[in-house]
Structures are given as C-alpha cells and as structure tokens.
Steps between C-alpha positions, in 0.01 A plus 500: 500500500346659196156400372667336201722288734189409711320396186788283386530345845118436512517338147777275598329399820184424308684283253682312770167451686332367186789257433488390864130441475536295184778288656289452812203377293728264315637358820140442628411309188247757387682564165463197273788412270421550130631156405654182651839641406425837671799429734748506226718810549582496135149497359378828363156485676664436827752784457213738416303392800795553722640825371243672275147426616514718806506808266367367161234267646457137457341567150782735411261781427657743752257466802721326747466600867815700500413693180313766714827611654662567170510856365379404150355156578619175336462454128269233347758237382241324270504797260872527434462364151214737427715795604774382267305461175403141565861376565621394841841670573650201689851640517392836621264344762791283617719807540227685682463222755880458529545883551713549194226719335357782705175492311259794491629745762332811358304532816789461752683220666466135400264325748551144390760320690812390311469116520825413310727469815237293670445274210879456450545359854750221485356150597697179499793682323281595202377843409133424403408866457462464122276205550269706722510793267411296197225320690328817631542671156336193324223491765410874453500437117258216556262738675461727202154574383429411136 
C-alpha cells in the first residue's frame, strides 16, 4: 500500500469515526435538537445536522469534527454569498450537493460526498429527493452572513 493510499484510508477512517461519534452522542441525548421540529427529515436544519455538520460544523463554518480528516478542510458555508459578489448561487449549491456539479477540483478529487442518490431514496412510493435538496439549499442560504 502506497503512502497516498494509506493517507486516504486514514482519512476515510477518521471521517467514519467522527460520524460514528456524532451518532453515538445523538443516541445518548447529548446533542440537543435545534428546534421542536428537528426530527422532520425534510427540514433543512435537520438534513444539515444529519449529513453536513460532521464536516462543516453545527455553525456551518467548516469546523466539524470530521473536517480534520479532509485534505483541504471543509469550507465555511456562511460565506458563499460573499464569495459570489453578494448573491447566493442557489442552483449551483443544489447541484454541488446533488453531485451534478463537481465544484472546485483544482486541488484534486472531490472530497464532499455526493448526496443526490441518498436524498432521492424512495419513501412511500414518492421520490422526495427534490424536497430534501430544496430544503438543504434554502437552509444554507439562510445561514449567509450579511
């Protein structure tokens, strides 16, 4: 195994370890829900907590427990509008989350998971992936610093 492969294996292990620790804390009741509707799987804040906070942090500033395992860290999601001349690029953000836009790959492989297939899981004979994608995109937009 090359040192590059060992590094990738270690990074994957650390990400899985951080996610496991987050899930264990949640099961033990140490993680408090953000609101009374925190158990709604179609609410943006809940989707963010479940899928994004381990890397981006609960405050979306890029300091989640799994961010240390990423080659380039996790970006601060509260400054997307600032990086785009004050406008939130909702459609591009949605495509990045879904995996339809590779995003900035100048430094190598995409590290962010492709959530589209997971969000498009079929429940009760309905594809609710678009509902989830819209909810998480609107939630990230609501986090933008003015």
